[in-house]
PDB file of N, CA, C and O in Angstrom:
ATOM      1  N   MET A   1     167.390 113.123  12.611  1.00  0.00           N
ATOM      2  CA  MET A   1     165.641 111.854  10.979  1.00  0.00           C
ATOM      3  C   MET A   1     166.447 111.326  10.454  1.00  0.00           C
ATOM      4  O   MET A   1     167.241 111.434   9.520  1.00  0.00           O
ATOM      5  N   ALA A   2     165.698 109.824  12.264  1.00  0.00           N
ATOM      6  CA  ALA A   2     166.848 108.253  11.184  1.00  0.00           C
ATOM      7  C   ALA A   2     166.470 108.123   9.373  1.00  0.00           C
ATOM      8  O   ALA A   2     165.503 108.673   8.845  1.00  0.00           O
ATOM      9  N   VAL A   3     167.304 107.422   8.784  1.00  0.00           N
ATOM     10  CA  VAL A   3     166.854 106.661   8.104  1.00  0.00           C
ATOM     11  C   VAL A   3     166.807 105.755   7.762  1.00  0.00           C
ATOM     12  O   VAL A   3     167.431 104.764   8.143  1.00  0.00           O
ATOM     13  N   LYS A   4     166.032 105.858   6.927  1.00  0.00           N
ATOM     14  CA  LYS A   4     164.593 104.485   6.781  1.00  0.00           C
ATOM     15  C   LYS A   4     165.552 103.410   6.949  1.00  0.00           C
ATOM     16  O   LYS A   4     166.578 104.047   6.710  1.00  0.00           O
ATOM     17  N   GLY A   5     166.013 102.016   7.235  1.00  0.00           N
ATOM     18  CA  GLY A   5     166.326 101.404   6.070  1.00  0.00           C
ATOM     19  C   GLY A   5     165.850 100.479   4.709  1.00  0.00           C
ATOM     20  O   GLY A   5     164.628 100.333   4.747  1.00  0.00           O
ATOM     21  N   LYS A   6     166.301  99.990   3.834  1.00  0.00           N
ATOM     22  CA  LYS A   6     165.900  99.758   2.602  1.00  0.00           C
ATOM     23  C   LYS A   6     166.215  97.918   2.652  1.00  0.00           C
ATOM     24  O   LYS A   6     167.303  97.357   2.782  1.00  0.00           O
ATOM     25  N   LYS A   7     164.914  97.331   2.506  1.00  0.00           N
ATOM     26  CA  LYS A   7     165.122  95.460   2.524  1.00  0.00           C
ATOM     27  C   LYS A   7     164.505  95.141   1.162  1.00  0.00           C
ATOM     28  O   LYS A   7     163.366  95.463   0.820  1.00  0.00           O
ATOM     29  N   ARG A   8     166.012  94.004  -0.084  1.00  0.00           N
ATOM     30  CA  ARG A   8     166.069  93.504  -0.810  1.00  0.00           C
ATOM     31  C   ARG A   8     165.132  93.021  -1.001  1.00  0.00           C
ATOM     32  O   ARG A   8     164.816  92.743   0.156  1.00  0.00           O
ATOM     33  N   VAL A   9     163.626  92.326  -2.163  1.00  0.00           N
ATOM     34  CA  VAL A   9     163.049  91.187  -1.572  1.00  0.00           C
ATOM     35  C   VAL A   9     163.168  91.519  -3.409  1.00  0.00           C
ATOM     36  O   VAL A   9     163.259  92.561  -4.059  1.00  0.00           O
ATOM     37  N   GLN A  10     163.102  89.785  -3.846  1.00  0.00           N
ATOM     38  CA  GLN A  10     163.923  89.591  -4.841  1.00  0.00           C
ATOM     39  C   GLN A  10     162.464  88.060  -5.046  1.00  0.00           C
ATOM     40  O   GLN A  10     161.854  87.551  -4.106  1.00  0.00           O
ATOM     41  N   VAL A  11     162.290  87.668  -6.699  1.00  0.00           N
ATOM     42  CA  VAL A  11     160.935  86.767  -6.352  1.00  0.00           C
ATOM     43  C   VAL A  11     161.654  86.843  -8.199  1.00  0.00           C
ATOM     44  O   VAL A  11     162.072  87.830  -8.803  1.00  0.00           O
ATOM     45  N   GLN A  12     161.544  85.213  -8.718  1.00  0.00           N
ATOM     46  CA  GLN A  12     161.070  84.439  -9.608  1.00  0.00           C
ATOM     47  C   GLN A  12     160.236  85.196 -11.095  1.00  0.00           C
ATOM     48  O   GLN A  12     160.316  84.555 -12.143  1.00  0.00           O
ATOM     49  N   ILE A  13     159.782  85.994 -11.099  1.00  0.00           N
ATOM     50  CA  ILE A  13     158.693  86.291 -12.698  1.00  0.00           C
ATOM     51  C   ILE A  13     158.882  85.755 -13.862  1.00  0.00           C
ATOM     52  O   ILE A  13     159.857  85.746 -14.614  1.00  0.00           O
ATOM     53  N   ASP A  14     157.192  85.032 -13.971  1.00  0.00           N
ATOM     54  CA  ASP A  14     158.105  83.299 -15.350  1.00  0.00           C
ATOM     55  C   ASP A  14     157.327  85.563 -16.487  1.00  0.00           C
ATOM     56  O   ASP A  14     156.299  86.231 -16.372  1.00  0.00           O
ATOM     57  N   LYS A  15     158.955  85.772 -17.550  1.00  0.00           N
ATOM     58  CA  LYS A  15     159.435  87.155 -18.101  1.00  0.00           C
ATOM     59  C   LYS A  15     158.508  87.578 -19.258  1.00  0.00           C
ATOM     60  O   LYS A  15     158.725  88.658 -19.807  1.00  0.00           O
ATOM     61  N   ASP A  16     156.779  86.250 -19.944  1.00  0.00           N
ATOM     62  CA  ASP A  16     156.627  86.817 -20.343  1.00  0.00           C
ATOM     63  C   ASP A  16     155.174  88.240 -19.487  1.00  0.00           C
ATOM     64  O   ASP A  16     154.636  89.324 -19.714  1.00  0.00           O
ATOM     65  N   LEU A  17     155.235  87.102 -18.470  1.00  0.00           N
ATOM     66  CA  LEU A  17     154.319  87.966 -17.156  1.00  0.00           C
ATOM     67  C   LEU A  17     154.888  89.912 -16.957  1.00  0.00           C
ATOM     68  O   LEU A  17     154.453  91.000 -17.336  1.00  0.00           O
ATOM     69  N   ALA A  18     156.014  89.433 -16.182  1.00  0.00           N
ATOM     70  CA  ALA A  18     156.967  90.805 -16.114  1.00  0.00           C
ATOM     71  C   ALA A  18     157.057  91.666 -17.357  1.00  0.00           C
ATOM     72  O   ALA A  18     157.136  92.893 -17.296  1.00  0.00           O
ATOM     73  N   ASP A  19     157.039  90.787 -18.797  1.00  0.00           N
ATOM     74  CA  ASP A  19     156.936  92.340 -19.972  1.00  0.00           C
ATOM     75  C   ASP A  19     156.018  92.599 -19.668  1.00  0.00           C
ATOM     76  O   ASP A  19     156.032  93.511 -18.842  1.00  0.00           O
ATOM     77  N   ASN A  20     154.457  91.996 -20.098  1.00  0.00           N
ATOM     78  CA  ASN A  20     153.758  92.823 -19.807  1.00  0.00           C
ATOM     79  C   ASN A  20     153.575  93.156 -19.041  1.00  0.00           C
ATOM     80  O   ASN A  20     153.859  94.258 -19.511  1.00  0.00           O
ATOM     81  N   THR A  21     153.369  93.331 -18.267  1.00  0.00           N
ATOM     82  CA  THR A  21     152.923  93.572 -16.488  1.00  0.00           C
ATOM     83  C   THR A  21     153.794  95.028 -16.470  1.00  0.00           C
ATOM     84  O   THR A  21     153.208  95.871 -15.791  1.00  0.00           O
ATOM     85  N   GLU A  22     155.345  95.614 -17.196  1.00  0.00           N
ATOM     86  CA  GLU A  22     156.556  96.420 -17.547  1.00  0.00           C
ATOM     87  C   GLU A  22     155.171  97.264 -18.103  1.00  0.00           C
ATOM     88  O   GLU A  22     154.911  98.426 -17.789  1.00  0.00           O
ATOM     89  N   ALA A  23     154.536  96.599 -18.798  1.00  0.00           N
ATOM     90  CA  ALA A  23     154.700  97.381 -20.512  1.00  0.00           C
ATOM     91  C   ALA A  23     153.273  98.523 -19.915  1.00  0.00           C
ATOM     92  O   ALA A  23     153.099  99.730 -20.084  1.00  0.00           O
ATOM     93  N   VAL A  24     152.555  97.606 -19.279  1.00  0.00           N
ATOM     94  CA  VAL A  24     151.913  98.705 -18.989  1.00  0.00           C
ATOM     95  C   VAL A  24     151.031  99.820 -17.320  1.00  0.00           C
ATOM     96  O   VAL A  24     150.050 100.495 -17.010  1.00  0.00           O
ATOM     97  N   LEU A  25     152.594  99.156 -16.696  1.00  0.00           N
ATOM     98  CA  LEU A  25     153.033  99.651 -15.610  1.00  0.00           C
ATOM     99  C   LEU A  25     153.922 101.703 -16.109  1.00  0.00           C
ATOM    100  O   LEU A  25     153.956 102.855 -15.676  1.00  0.00           O
ATOM    101  N   ASN A  26     154.455 100.802 -17.306  1.00  0.00           N
ATOM    102  CA  ASN A  26     154.769 102.509 -18.643  1.00  0.00           C
ATOM    103  C   ASN A  26     153.639 102.067 -19.311  1.00  0.00           C
ATOM    104  O   ASN A  26     153.951 101.245 -20.173  1.00  0.00           O
ATOM    105  N   GLU A  27     152.282 102.318 -19.247  1.00  0.00           N
ATOM    106  CA  GLU A  27     151.800 103.653 -19.886  1.00  0.00           C
ATOM    107  C   GLU A  27     151.310 104.322 -18.122  1.00  0.00           C
ATOM    108  O   GLU A  27     150.739 105.412 -18.166  1.00  0.00           O
ATOM    109  N   LEU A  28     151.502 103.765 -16.820  1.00  0.00           N
ATOM    110  CA  LEU A  28     150.997 103.733 -15.649  1.00  0.00           C
ATOM    111  C   LEU A  28     151.220 105.559 -15.230  1.00  0.00           C
ATOM    112  O   LEU A  28     150.498 106.377 -14.659  1.00  0.00           O
ATOM    113  N   GLY A  29     152.993 105.643 -16.031  1.00  0.00           N
ATOM    114  CA  GLY A  29     153.801 106.267 -15.490  1.00  0.00           C
ATOM    115  C   GLY A  29     154.175 105.146 -13.945  1.00  0.00           C
ATOM    116  O   GLY A  29     153.776 105.548 -12.852  1.00  0.00           O
ATOM    117  N   LEU A  30     154.713 104.195 -14.009  1.00  0.00           N
ATOM    118  CA  LEU A  30     154.906 103.980 -12.764  1.00  0.00           C
ATOM    119  C   LEU A  30     155.844 103.054 -13.686  1.00  0.00           C
ATOM    120  O   LEU A  30     155.827 102.701 -14.865  1.00  0.00           O
ATOM    121  N   ASN A  31     156.794 102.803 -12.403  1.00  0.00           N
ATOM    122  CA  ASN A  31     157.405 101.332 -12.803  1.00  0.00           C
ATOM    123  C   ASN A  31     157.859 100.125 -11.621  1.00  0.00           C
ATOM    124  O   ASN A  31     158.018 100.749 -10.572  1.00  0.00           O
ATOM    125  N   PRO A  32     158.106  98.774 -11.404  1.00  0.00           N
ATOM    126  CA  PRO A  32     157.800  97.729 -11.142  1.00  0.00           C
ATOM    127  C   PRO A  32     158.085  97.970  -9.771  1.00  0.00           C
ATOM    128  O   PRO A  32     157.505  97.267  -8.943  1.00  0.00           O
ATOM    129  N   THR A  33     159.021  99.000  -9.325  1.00  0.00           N
ATOM    130  CA  THR A  33     159.356  99.526  -7.396  1.00  0.00           C
ATOM    131  C   THR A  33     158.194  99.865  -6.703  1.00  0.00           C
ATOM    132  O   THR A  33     157.659  99.647  -5.616  1.00  0.00           O
ATOM    133  N   THR A  34     157.955 100.644  -8.012  1.00  0.00           N
ATOM    134  CA  THR A  34     156.502 101.976  -6.829  1.00  0.00           C
ATOM    135  C   THR A  34     155.908 101.175  -6.858  1.00  0.00           C
ATOM    136  O   THR A  34     155.727 100.772  -5.709  1.00  0.00           O
ATOM    137  N   ALA A  35     155.061 100.192  -8.069  1.00  0.00           N
ATOM    138  CA  ALA A  35     153.884  98.939  -8.143  1.00  0.00           C
ATOM    139  C   ALA A  35     153.695  98.020  -6.699  1.00  0.00           C
ATOM    140  O   ALA A  35     152.797  97.722  -5.911  1.00  0.00           O
ATOM    141  N   ILE A  36     155.198  97.776  -6.903  1.00  0.00           N
ATOM    142  CA  ILE A  36     155.150  97.064  -5.151  1.00  0.00           C
ATOM    143  C   ILE A  36     155.448  97.415  -3.967  1.00  0.00           C
ATOM    144  O   ILE A  36     155.443  96.494  -3.149  1.00  0.00           O
ATOM    145  N   ASN A  37     155.615  98.072  -3.723  1.00  0.00           N
ATOM    146  CA  ASN A  37     155.346  99.666  -2.632  1.00  0.00           C
ATOM    147  C   ASN A  37     154.125  99.766  -2.289  1.00  0.00           C
ATOM    148  O   ASN A  37     153.621  99.652  -1.172  1.00  0.00           O
ATOM    149  N   MET A  38     153.319 100.140  -4.009  1.00  0.00           N
ATOM    150  CA  MET A  38     151.998 100.960  -3.819  1.00  0.00           C
ATOM    151  C   MET A  38     151.587  99.330  -2.878  1.00  0.00           C
ATOM    152  O   MET A  38     151.618  99.331  -1.647  1.00  0.00           O
ATOM    153  N   PHE A  39     151.200  97.962  -3.728  1.00  0.00           N
ATOM    154  CA  PHE A  39     150.625  97.350  -3.203  1.00  0.00           C
ATOM    155  C   PHE A  39     151.011  96.434  -2.227  1.00  0.00           C
ATOM    156  O   PHE A  39     150.273  95.491  -1.940  1.00  0.00           O
ATOM    157  N   TYR A  40     152.938  96.750  -1.262  1.00  0.00           N
ATOM    158  CA  TYR A  40     153.009  95.794   0.016  1.00  0.00           C
ATOM    159  C   TYR A  40     151.982  97.536   1.123  1.00  0.00           C
ATOM    160  O   TYR A  40     151.908  97.421   2.346  1.00  0.00           O
ATOM    161  N   LYS A  41     151.566  98.436   0.656  1.00  0.00           N
ATOM    162  CA  LYS A  41     151.246  99.500   1.803  1.00  0.00           C
ATOM    163  C   LYS A  41     149.854  99.191   1.854  1.00  0.00           C
ATOM    164  O   LYS A  41     149.303  99.502   2.910  1.00  0.00           O
ATOM    165  N   ARG A  42     149.019  98.560   0.818  1.00  0.00           N
ATOM    166  CA  ARG A  42     147.825  98.225   0.612  1.00  0.00           C
ATOM    167  C   ARG A  42     148.247  96.836   1.381  1.00  0.00           C
ATOM    168  O   ARG A  42     148.208  96.933   2.607  1.00  0.00           O
ATOM    169  N   ILE A  43     148.553  95.849   0.976  1.00  0.00           N
ATOM    170  CA  ILE A  43     148.869  95.038   2.547  1.00  0.00           C
ATOM    171  C   ILE A  43     148.057  95.452   3.803  1.00  0.00           C
ATOM    172  O   ILE A  43     146.871  95.445   4.134  1.00  0.00           O
ATOM    173  N   VAL A  44     149.445  95.878   4.443  1.00  0.00           N
ATOM    174  CA  VAL A  44     149.231  96.278   5.472  1.00  0.00           C
ATOM    175  C   VAL A  44     147.732  97.456   5.674  1.00  0.00           C
ATOM    176  O   VAL A  44     146.925  97.015   6.493  1.00  0.00           O
ATOM    177  N   ALA A  45     147.380  98.656   5.112  1.00  0.00           N
ATOM    178  CA  ALA A  45     146.018  99.216   5.975  1.00  0.00           C
ATOM    179  C   ALA A  45     144.874  98.104   5.434  1.00  0.00           C
ATOM    180  O   ALA A  45     143.816  97.800   5.985  1.00  0.00           O
ATOM    181  N   ASN A  46     145.247  97.772   4.603  1.00  0.00           N
ATOM    182  CA  ASN A  46     143.648  96.351   4.825  1.00  0.00           C
ATOM    183  C   ASN A  46     144.477  96.045   6.030  1.00  0.00           C
ATOM    184  O   ASN A  46     144.623  96.947   6.854  1.00  0.00           O
ATOM    185  N   GLY A  47     145.005  94.950   6.224  1.00  0.00           N
ATOM    186  CA  GLY A  47     145.478  93.581   7.508  1.00  0.00           C
ATOM    187  C   GLY A  47     145.378  93.054   6.426  1.00  0.00           C
ATOM    188  O   GLY A  47     145.432  91.910   6.876  1.00  0.00           O
ATOM    189  N   ALA A  48     145.214  92.808   4.713  1.00  0.00           N
ATOM    190  CA  ALA A  48     144.629  91.844   4.023  1.00  0.00           C
ATOM    191  C   ALA A  48     145.594  91.708   2.696  1.00  0.00           C
ATOM    192  O   ALA A  48     146.780  91.950   2.470  1.00  0.00           O
ATOM    193  N   LEU A  49     144.731  91.311   2.100  1.00  0.00           N
ATOM    194  CA  LEU A  49     145.731  91.217  -0.358  1.00  0.00           C
ATOM    195  C   LEU A  49     144.092  92.200  -0.460  1.00  0.00           C
ATOM    196  O   LEU A  49     142.884  92.052  -0.276  1.00  0.00           O
ATOM    197  N   PRO A  50     145.273  93.406  -0.957  1.00  0.00           N
ATOM    198  CA  PRO A  50     144.175  94.036  -1.575  1.00  0.00           C
ATOM    199  C   PRO A  50     143.399  94.280  -3.129  1.00  0.00           C
ATOM    200  O   PRO A  50     143.068  95.285  -3.758  1.00  0.00           O
ATOM    201  N   PHE A  51     143.269  92.208  -3.472  1.00  0.00           N
ATOM    202  CA  PHE A  51     142.254  92.249  -4.261  1.00  0.00           C
ATOM    203  C   PHE A  51     141.531  90.494  -2.909  1.00  0.00           C
ATOM    204  O   PHE A  51     141.954  89.981  -1.873  1.00  0.00           O
ATOM    205  N   GLU A  52     140.562  90.301  -3.661  1.00  0.00           N
ATOM    206  CA  GLU A  52     139.512  88.611  -3.338  1.00  0.00           C
ATOM    207  C   GLU A  52     139.812  87.804  -4.186  1.00  0.00           C
ATOM    208  O   GLU A  52     139.436  87.720  -5.355  1.00  0.00           O
ATOM    209  N   LEU A  53     140.851  86.880  -3.313  1.00  0.00           N
ATOM    210  CA  LEU A  53     141.776  85.704  -3.811  1.00  0.00           C
ATOM    211  C   LEU A  53     139.879  84.838  -4.485  1.00  0.00           C
ATOM    212  O   LEU A  53     138.931  84.730  -3.707  1.00  0.00           O
ATOM    213  N   ALA A  54     139.850  84.655  -5.078  1.00  0.00           N
ATOM    214  CA  ALA A  54     138.635  83.591  -5.622  1.00  0.00           C
ATOM    215  C   ALA A  54     139.028  83.323  -7.197  1.00  0.00           C
ATOM    216  O   ALA A  54     139.863  84.057  -7.724  1.00  0.00           O
ATOM    217  N   LEU A  55     138.410  82.256  -7.938  1.00  0.00           N
ATOM    218  CA  LEU A  55     138.418  82.101  -9.344  1.00  0.00           C
ATOM    219  C   LEU A  55     137.139  82.625 -10.446  1.00  0.00           C
ATOM    220  O   LEU A  55     135.947  82.321 -10.472  1.00  0.00           O
ATOM    221  N   SER A  56     137.822  83.389 -11.177  1.00  0.00           N
ATOM    222  CA  SER A  56     136.724  83.953 -12.144  1.00  0.00           C
ATOM    223  C   SER A  56     135.228  82.643 -12.476  1.00  0.00           C
ATOM    224  O   SER A  56     135.008  81.536 -11.984  1.00  0.00           O
ATOM    225  N   GLN A  57     134.498  83.450 -13.493  1.00  0.00           N
ATOM    226  CA  GLN A  57     133.038  82.176 -14.047  1.00  0.00           C
ATOM    227  C   GLN A  57     134.053  80.909 -14.148  1.00  0.00           C
ATOM    228  O   GLN A  57     134.139  79.924 -13.415  1.00  0.00           O
ATOM    229  N   GLU A  58     134.852  81.302 -15.399  1.00  0.00           N
ATOM    230  CA  GLU A  58     135.948  80.708 -16.439  1.00  0.00           C
ATOM    231  C   GLU A  58     136.563  79.440 -16.221  1.00  0.00           C
ATOM    232  O   GLU A  58     136.446  78.262 -16.561  1.00  0.00           O
ATOM    233  N   GLU A  59     137.912  80.859 -14.858  1.00  0.00           N
ATOM    234  CA  GLU A  59     138.570  79.270 -14.060  1.00  0.00           C
ATOM    235  C   GLU A  59     137.903  78.469 -13.964  1.00  0.00           C
ATOM    236  O   GLU A  59     138.272  77.363 -14.358  1.00  0.00           O
ATOM    237  N   LYS A  60     136.444  78.659 -13.325  1.00  0.00           N
ATOM    238  CA  LYS A  60     135.650  77.429 -12.670  1.00  0.00           C
ATOM    239  C   LYS A  60     135.630  76.621 -13.519  1.00  0.00           C
ATOM    240  O   LYS A  60     136.268  75.568 -13.531  1.00  0.00           O
ATOM    241  N   ALA A  61     134.782  77.081 -14.449  1.00  0.00           N
ATOM    242  CA  ALA A  61     134.464  75.997 -15.705  1.00  0.00           C
ATOM    243  C   ALA A  61     135.113  75.458 -16.274  1.00  0.00           C
ATOM    244  O   ALA A  61     134.763  74.348 -16.675  1.00  0.00           O
ATOM    245  N   ASN A  62     136.925  76.203 -16.723  1.00  0.00           N
ATOM    246  CA  ASN A  62     137.964  75.518 -16.910  1.00  0.00           C
ATOM    247  C   ASN A  62     138.410  74.704 -15.879  1.00  0.00           C
ATOM    248  O   ASN A  62     139.262  73.886 -16.226  1.00  0.00           O
ATOM    249  N   LEU A  63     138.141  74.694 -14.928  1.00  0.00           N
ATOM    250  CA  LEU A  63     139.075  73.500 -14.003  1.00  0.00           C
ATOM    251  C   LEU A  63     137.842  72.297 -13.609  1.00  0.00           C
ATOM    252  O   LEU A  63     138.252  71.572 -12.703  1.00  0.00           O
ATOM    253  N   ARG A  64     137.026  72.083 -13.885  1.00  0.00           N
ATOM    254  CA  ARG A  64     135.456  71.364 -13.772  1.00  0.00           C
ATOM    255  C   ARG A  64     135.576  70.649 -15.097  1.00  0.00           C
ATOM    256  O   ARG A  64     134.886  69.684 -15.426  1.00  0.00           O
ATOM    257  N   LEU A  65     136.296  71.082 -15.652  1.00  0.00           N
ATOM    258  CA  LEU A  65     135.610  70.741 -17.773  1.00  0.00           C
ATOM    259  C   LEU A  65     137.517  69.271 -16.794  1.00  0.00           C
ATOM    260  O   LEU A  65     137.538  68.058 -16.587  1.00  0.00           O
ATOM    261  N   LEU A  66     138.863  70.639 -16.497  1.00  0.00           N
ATOM    262  CA  LEU A  66     139.534  69.199 -16.215  1.00  0.00           C
ATOM    263  C   LEU A  66     140.083  68.153 -15.380  1.00  0.00           C
ATOM    264  O   LEU A  66     141.092  67.448 -15.381  1.00  0.00           O
ATOM    265  N   LYS A  67     138.759  68.354 -14.464  1.00  0.00           N
ATOM    266  CA  LYS A  67     138.046  67.221 -13.806  1.00  0.00           C
ATOM    267  C   LYS A  67     136.861  66.183 -13.944  1.00  0.00           C
ATOM    268  O   LYS A  67     136.655  65.234 -13.187  1.00  0.00           O
ATOM    269  N   ALA A  68     135.947  66.628 -15.318  1.00  0.00           N
ATOM    270  CA  ALA A  68     135.645  66.325 -15.686  1.00  0.00           C
ATOM    271  C   ALA A  68     136.436  64.961 -17.278  1.00  0.00           C
ATOM    272  O   ALA A  68     135.675  64.335 -18.016  1.00  0.00           O
ATOM    273  N   THR A  69     137.453  64.902 -17.339  1.00  0.00           N
ATOM    274  CA  THR A  69     138.380  64.542 -18.142  1.00  0.00           C
ATOM    275  C   THR A  69     139.536  63.765 -18.526  1.00  0.00           C
ATOM    276  O   THR A  69     140.045  63.922 -19.636  1.00  0.00           O
TER     277      THR A  69
END
């Protein structure tokens, strides 16, 4: 049986975002590596991101306000 190769993926993420995310993942019993692997597997399975890329109503309102000022 062949051993699967590994590839290191490095990204820069805001420290507060990373800390808050890791706290949530910890509560779920996950670590960042497992969560990222799950994310990548969903992308492959769906052939797309596993969520809709769209602004929330609040984000749309904020954008309209910024454009108006």
